[in-house]
TILUMLO-458129 format. One record per residue (C-alpha): x, y, z; chain. Coordinates in steps of 0.2 Angstrom, whole numbers, plus 5000, padded with zeros to 4 digits. Example, Ala and Ser with C-alpha at 12.3 -4.5 7.8 and 13.67 -1.06 7.14 Angstrom:
<atoms>
+------+------+------+-------+
:   xx :   yy :   zz : chain :
+------+------+------+-------+
: 5062 : 4978 : 5039 :     A :
: 5068 : 4995 : 5036 :     A :
+------+------+------+-------+
</atoms>
This chain:
<atoms>
+------+------+------+-------+
:   xx :   yy :   zz : chain :
+------+------+------+-------+
: 5002 : 5039 : 5101 :     A :
: 4994 : 5024 : 5090 :     A :
: 4982 : 5026 : 5075 :     A :
: 4974 : 5009 : 5078 :     A :
: 4977 : 5005 : 5063 :     A :
: 4980 : 4985 : 5060 :     A :
: 4977 : 4970 : 5048 :     A :
: 4976 : 4970 : 5029 :     A :
: 4977 : 4986 : 5020 :     A :
: 4978 : 4983 : 5002 :     A :
: 4985 : 4996 : 4991 :     A :
: 4971 : 4998 : 4978 :     A :
: 4972 : 4999 : 4960 :     A :
: 4963 : 5015 : 4951 :     A :
: 4953 : 5008 : 4934 :     A :
: 4954 : 5016 : 4918 :     A :
: 4942 : 5016 : 4904 :     A :
: 4949 : 5011 : 4887 :     A :
: 4954 : 5030 : 4884 :     A :
: 4966 : 5028 : 4900 :     A :
: 4955 : 5044 : 4906 :     A :
: 4950 : 5037 : 4927 :     A :
: 4935 : 5026 : 4929 :     A :
: 4925 : 5030 : 4945 :     A :
: 4912 : 5019 : 4945 :     A :
: 4924 : 5005 : 4941 :     A :
: 4935 : 5012 : 4955 :     A :
: 4922 : 5013 : 4968 :     A :
: 4917 : 4995 : 4964 :     A :
: 4936 : 4987 : 4967 :     A :
: 4935 : 4999 : 4982 :     A :
: 4918 : 4992 : 4989 :     A :
: 4922 : 4974 : 4983 :     A :
: 4939 : 4974 : 4994 :     A :
: 4927 : 4981 : 5009 :     A :
: 4915 : 4967 : 5009 :     A :
: 4929 : 4955 : 5008 :     A :
: 4934 : 4960 : 5025 :     A :
: 4950 : 4970 : 5023 :     A :
: 4955 : 4984 : 5038 :     A :
: 4958 : 4998 : 5028 :     A :
: 4963 : 5005 : 5011 :     A :
: 4977 : 5014 : 5004 :     A :
: 4970 : 5024 : 4989 :     A :
: 4982 : 5030 : 4978 :     A :
: 5000 : 5020 : 4983 :     A :
: 5011 : 5015 : 4970 :     A :
: 4998 : 5001 : 4965 :     A :
: 4985 : 5016 : 4963 :     A :
: 4997 : 5025 : 4948 :     A :
: 4999 : 5041 : 4959 :     A :
: 5011 : 5048 : 4948 :     A :
: 5002 : 5047 : 4933 :     A :
: 4986 : 5057 : 4940 :     A :
: 4985 : 5074 : 4935 :     A :
: 4981 : 5084 : 4953 :     A :
: 4963 : 5085 : 4951 :     A :
: 4962 : 5069 : 4945 :     A :
: 4969 : 5065 : 4964 :     A :
: 4955 : 5075 : 4972 :     A :
: 4941 : 5068 : 4960 :     A :
: 4947 : 5048 : 4965 :     A :
: 4949 : 5052 : 4984 :     A :
: 4932 : 5060 : 4987 :     A :
: 4925 : 5043 : 4975 :     A :
: 4935 : 5034 : 4988 :     A :
: 4928 : 5041 : 5003 :     A :
: 4909 : 5041 : 4995 :     A :
: 4908 : 5025 : 4994 :     A :
: 4918 : 5017 : 5009 :     A :
: 4907 : 5028 : 5018 :     A :
: 4915 : 5026 : 5034 :     A :
: 4917 : 5007 : 5034 :     A :
: 4934 : 5007 : 5036 :     A :
: 4950 : 5018 : 5035 :     A :
: 4958 : 5027 : 5019 :     A :
: 4973 : 5032 : 5019 :     A :
: 4979 : 5041 : 5003 :     A :
: 4996 : 5041 : 4997 :     A :
: 5006 : 5060 : 4997 :     A :
: 5019 : 5057 : 4982 :     A :
: 5022 : 5074 : 4974 :     A :
: 5038 : 5079 : 4966 :     A :
: 5040 : 5095 : 4980 :     A :
: 5036 : 5099 : 4997 :     A :
: 5025 : 5112 : 4991 :     A :
: 5013 : 5100 : 4982 :     A :
: 5013 : 5088 : 4994 :     A :
: 5007 : 5100 : 5007 :     A :
: 4995 : 5106 : 4999 :     A :
: 4990 : 5088 : 4994 :     A :
: 4988 : 5084 : 5010 :     A :
: 4978 : 5100 : 5016 :     A :
: 4966 : 5092 : 5003 :     A :
: 4966 : 5076 : 5006 :     A :
: 4959 : 5081 : 5026 :     A :
: 4945 : 5092 : 5017 :     A :
: 4938 : 5079 : 5009 :     A :
: 4939 : 5066 : 5022 :     A :
: 4952 : 5054 : 5022 :     A :
: 4958 : 5043 : 5038 :     A :
: 4976 : 5047 : 5034 :     A :
: 4991 : 5047 : 5023 :     A :
: 5005 : 5038 : 5017 :     A :
: 5018 : 5050 : 5014 :     A :
: 5033 : 5046 : 5004 :     A :
: 5048 : 5055 : 4999 :     A :
: 5048 : 5068 : 4986 :     A :
: 5049 : 5060 : 4970 :     A :
: 5066 : 5060 : 4959 :     A :
: 5077 : 5070 : 4969 :     A :
: 5086 : 5059 : 4982 :     A :
: 5089 : 5069 : 4999 :     A :
: 5101 : 5068 : 5012 :     A :
: 5093 : 5066 : 5029 :     A :
: 5088 : 5083 : 5034 :     A :
: 5081 : 5087 : 5018 :     A :
: 5070 : 5072 : 5020 :     A :
: 5067 : 5075 : 5038 :     A :
: 5061 : 5095 : 5034 :     A :
: 5050 : 5086 : 5020 :     A :
: 5041 : 5075 : 5031 :     A :
: 5040 : 5089 : 5046 :     A :
: 5033 : 5102 : 5032 :     A :
: 5019 : 5089 : 5025 :     A :
: 5014 : 5085 : 5043 :     A :
: 5012 : 5104 : 5048 :     A :
: 5002 : 5106 : 5032 :     A :
: 4987 : 5094 : 5040 :     A :
: 4979 : 5085 : 5057 :     A :
: 4980 : 5069 : 5049 :     A :
: 4990 : 5055 : 5055 :     A :
: 5002 : 5051 : 5043 :     A :
: 5011 : 5033 : 5039 :     A :
: 5030 : 5035 : 5030 :     A :
: 5034 : 5024 : 5019 :     A :
: 5050 : 5017 : 5017 :     A :
: 5057 : 5010 : 5000 :     A :
: 5073 : 5012 : 4998 :     A :
: 5076 : 5001 : 4982 :     A :
: 5063 : 5009 : 4974 :     A :
: 5065 : 5029 : 4981 :     A :
: 5086 : 5027 : 4983 :     A :
: 5082 : 5033 : 5002 :     A :
: 5081 : 5027 : 5016 :     A :
: 5071 : 5032 : 5031 :     A :
: 5083 : 5028 : 5044 :     A :
: 5084 : 5028 : 5062 :     A :
: 5091 : 5045 : 5063 :     A :
: 5076 : 5051 : 5052 :     A :
: 5062 : 5044 : 5063 :     A :
: 5072 : 5050 : 5078 :     A :
: 5072 : 5068 : 5073 :     A :
: 5055 : 5066 : 5068 :     A :
: 5049 : 5058 : 5088 :     A :
: 5042 : 5076 : 5090 :     A :
: 5030 : 5078 : 5076 :     A :
: 5016 : 5070 : 5086 :     A :
: 5005 : 5067 : 5070 :     A :
: 5017 : 5055 : 5060 :     A :
: 5011 : 5039 : 5067 :     A :
: 5015 : 5024 : 5056 :     A :
: 5028 : 5018 : 5045 :     A :
: 5027 : 5008 : 5030 :     A :
: 5043 : 4994 : 5029 :     A :
: 5047 : 4990 : 5011 :     A :
: 5065 : 4986 : 5014 :     A :
: 5068 : 4969 : 5009 :     A :
: 5078 : 4963 : 5025 :     A :
: 5065 : 4959 : 5039 :     A :
: 5079 : 4965 : 5053 :     A :
: 5073 : 4981 : 5049 :     A :
: 5055 : 4976 : 5059 :     A :
: 5067 : 4972 : 5076 :     A :
: 5080 : 4985 : 5075 :     A :
: 5065 : 4998 : 5072 :     A :
: 5054 : 4991 : 5088 :     A :
: 5072 : 4990 : 5099 :     A :
: 5075 : 5009 : 5092 :     A :
: 5058 : 5017 : 5095 :     A :
: 5046 : 5005 : 5106 :     A :
: 5029 : 5008 : 5101 :     A :
: 5032 : 5024 : 5097 :     A :
: 5030 : 5022 : 5078 :     A :
: 5015 : 5007 : 5071 :     A :
: 5027 : 4997 : 5058 :     A :
: 5016 : 4989 : 5044 :     A :
: 5025 : 4976 : 5033 :     A :
: 5024 : 4984 : 5016 :     A :
: 5032 : 4971 : 5005 :     A :
: 5020 : 4958 : 5000 :     A :
: 5036 : 4944 : 5000 :     A :
: 5042 : 4947 : 5016 :     A :
: 5024 : 4951 : 5025 :     A :
: 5023 : 4935 : 5036 :     A :
: 5041 : 4937 : 5044 :     A :
: 5036 : 4957 : 5048 :     A :
: 5020 : 4952 : 5058 :     A :
: 5028 : 4939 : 5065 :     A :
: 5043 : 4951 : 5074 :     A :
: 5028 : 4965 : 5078 :     A :
: 5020 : 4973 : 5063 :     A :
: 5003 : 4981 : 5067 :     A :
: 4996 : 4975 : 5050 :     A :
: 5003 : 4972 : 5031 :     A :
: 5000 : 4986 : 5015 :     A :
: 4998 : 4971 : 5002 :     A :
: 4999 : 4973 : 4984 :     A :
: 4992 : 4954 : 4979 :     A :
: 4976 : 4959 : 4991 :     A :
: 4970 : 4967 : 4976 :     A :
: 4967 : 4948 : 4968 :     A :
: 4965 : 4937 : 4982 :     A :
: 4958 : 4945 : 4997 :     A :
: 4949 : 4932 : 5007 :     A :
: 4968 : 4922 : 5006 :     A :
: 4975 : 4940 : 5012 :     A :
: 4964 : 4942 : 5028 :     A :
: 4965 : 4924 : 5033 :     A :
: 4985 : 4924 : 5034 :     A :
: 4984 : 4941 : 5042 :     A :
: 4970 : 4934 : 5055 :     A :
: 4979 : 4918 : 5056 :     A :
: 4995 : 4925 : 5063 :     A :
: 4984 : 4937 : 5073 :     A :
: 4979 : 4924 : 5083 :     A :
: 4995 : 4914 : 5082 :     A :
: 4990 : 4899 : 5071 :     A :
: 5007 : 4899 : 5063 :     A :
: 5005 : 4884 : 5055 :     A :
: 4990 : 4888 : 5044 :     A :
: 5000 : 4906 : 5042 :     A :
: 5015 : 4897 : 5035 :     A :
: 5002 : 4887 : 5023 :     A :
: 4992 : 4901 : 5017 :     A :
: 5011 : 4910 : 5014 :     A :
: 5019 : 4895 : 5007 :     A :
: 5003 : 4894 : 4991 :     A :
: 5004 : 4913 : 4990 :     A :
: 5022 : 4916 : 4990 :     A :
: 5026 : 4915 : 4969 :     A :
: 5013 : 4928 : 4967 :     A :
: 5020 : 4939 : 4983 :     A :
: 5038 : 4941 : 4974 :     A :
: 5028 : 4948 : 4959 :     A :
: 5027 : 4965 : 4973 :     A :
: 5043 : 4964 : 4971 :     A :
: 5045 : 4968 : 4953 :     A :
: 5045 : 4984 : 4942 :     A :
: 5030 : 4979 : 4934 :     A :
: 5020 : 4975 : 4951 :     A :
: 5007 : 4987 : 4945 :     A :
: 5002 : 4979 : 4930 :     A :
: 5006 : 4962 : 4938 :     A :
: 4993 : 4964 : 4951 :     A :
: 4982 : 4972 : 4938 :     A :
: 4983 : 4956 : 4928 :     A :
: 4980 : 4945 : 4941 :     A :
: 4964 : 4958 : 4944 :     A :
: 4959 : 4957 : 4928 :     A :
: 4961 : 4936 : 4929 :     A :
: 4951 : 4935 : 4944 :     A :
: 4937 : 4945 : 4937 :     A :
: 4940 : 4960 : 4950 :     A :
: 4947 : 4973 : 4936 :     A :
: 4956 : 4978 : 4922 :     A :
: 4974 : 4979 : 4919 :     A :
: 4974 : 4995 : 4909 :     A :
: 4989 : 5005 : 4917 :     A :
: 4994 : 5022 : 4910 :     A :
: 5008 : 5023 : 4901 :     A :
: 5022 : 5023 : 4902 :     A :
: 5018 : 5009 : 4909 :     A :
: 5013 : 4995 : 4898 :     A :
: 5001 : 4979 : 4899 :     A :
: 5013 : 4964 : 4901 :     A :
: 5017 : 4957 : 4885 :     A :
: 5025 : 4941 : 4876 :     A :
: 5035 : 4929 : 4889 :     A :
: 5031 : 4939 : 4903 :     A :
: 5012 : 4938 : 4903 :     A :
: 5012 : 4919 : 4901 :     A :
: 5021 : 4918 : 4916 :     A :
: 5013 : 4930 : 4925 :     A :
: 4995 : 4923 : 4919 :     A :
: 5000 : 4903 : 4923 :     A :
: 5004 : 4908 : 4940 :     A :
: 4988 : 4919 : 4944 :     A :
: 4978 : 4903 : 4934 :     A :
: 4987 : 4888 : 4948 :     A :
: 4984 : 4900 : 4961 :     A :
: 4966 : 4901 : 4958 :     A :
: 4965 : 4883 : 4954 :     A :
: 4973 : 4878 : 4972 :     A :
: 4965 : 4891 : 4982 :     A :
: 4968 : 4886 : 5000 :     A :
: 4951 : 4892 : 5010 :     A :
: 4939 : 4884 : 5000 :     A :
: 4940 : 4899 : 4986 :     A :
: 4929 : 4908 : 4995 :     A :
+------+------+------+-------+
</atoms>
């Protein structure tokens, strides 16, 4: 049942020109740099990739560009974040044709489903593709919980193989593993409980701040993998002020500003998001600059 996915999967950003059209070249540079920095996979067009701010054709163009530049070096998992099941199924089919390695499937946007509706949505999209699927559980953001009863109902859907767990309660990792064993690969999905997740059995980390600090993210997971908890805690404690940004509503703007400060991308975002301003911008800038000045593994 396993995906074979493990380690650091950054939720990569989508880059834009000054007129806010998609900058394919810059997006490819961001992806290529992350692969070169040693990440284990990529999430393309997740929340940080501004999925719901992209037109259908833009999504397909970005995915084609990602497949081209990555060229099989790491798995590409693309976000499936649509307003209804029909659109989600269509994108899942197209993503498989384009060459994605997997899907990160969200509940349908806006509408808050009952559990049986959530199960039906996931089953219908899964039937549209042979790709392995990671479900994305984020109750604070999407107002619905992919609970044990939902995962139990999906047990027979063989290509639903993983869960990105972004609930802020680390007890969820143990509860899921106790309930389902190794049926689902569990990934930590909220940056500021990532190490807790890995200690409790998560196979990897779908990460936001990796886009700005990939070397430290890779080193953190590597330390956890080899059981070097002293080193893992050292990196995690340095990282934590930035990791808290992933739990805020302006996470995309904060992460893209951090990328820009670190020379890895542009902070441009599509409306309704707007770049950070005033005291918040100054606060995040100071946090990133302090982190850059105190990098724990030699400023690689």
